[in-house]
N, C-alpha and C positions, 0 to 999 in steps of 0.2 A: 349798521351802527352809524349814527350821525356824529361827526366830529366838528367841533367848533373852530379848530385851527389854533387853539391856545395850548394844546397839549405839548409837553416837552418832547423833543425828538428822541431823547435817551431816557425815557421814563423807566423806573425800576420799581419792583414790588417792595412792600414794607418788610424789611428784614427782621425787625423786632417781632412783628406778628408771626412771621413764618417760623422764627426761632421758637417762640412760645408754643405754637401749635405743634411743631415737631417734638419738642421736649415733652409735651403733654400726651401726645398720641403714640409716640414710639413705645413706651412701656405698656400702654393700654392695648395696643394691637399685639404686642409680644405676649402679654398675658392671655389675650383672647386666643391666639394661635395655640399656645400650650394647653389652655383649657379645652378647646374644641378637639385637639389631638388626643388628649387623655380621655375625654368623653367618647370619642369615636372608638378608641381602643377598648373601652369598657362597655360599649353599647351591646345589648343583646342582638342576636342575628335578625330577628323579625320585630324589633322594637320601633317605636316612633319617637324621635326621628331616626332614620336609618344611619348606619355607620358611614355609608357613602355620602349622605347629605352633610354629616358632621365633618367628614374629611374635606369636602368642597369648602365648607366654611373655614376650616383650619388653613387650607391653601390660600383662600382669599385674604384672610387676616395676615398670613405670612407675606403675601405680596404687598399689602398695605404697610406692614412693618418695614419691609425693604425700601419702599418708596419714602416713608418718613425718615428712615436712616439716611438715605441718599440726599434728601432735601436738607436735613440737618447738617450734613457734611458740606453741602454747597453753601449754605448760609454762613456757617462758621468760617469757611475759607474766604468767602466774599467780605465778611466783616473784618477779617484780619488784613486783607489787602487794602481795604478802604480807610483804615485808620492811619 
C-alpha cells in the first residue's frame, strides 16, 4: 500500500459508522442464529439443506453476533472516554 506521508500518526476509525453498523447487524445476526438453529432442529434427516449445514450456518451467525456485540461494546466505551 502506498502512503503519501500526510496520514495522521494516530488515525482512528469512524466510531459513528461502526456504532451504526453494530446496532444494525447485532439483532440481524442474532435473529439469523435463532432462525438457523430452529430450522436445523426441525429439518428432516435426509432433507436439503441438511441439519449439519444449517447448524454450521447457525454457529457462523452466532460468531458474527458475538463480534458485533464486542465491537458495539468497544465503540460505546471509546465514545464515553472521548467525550
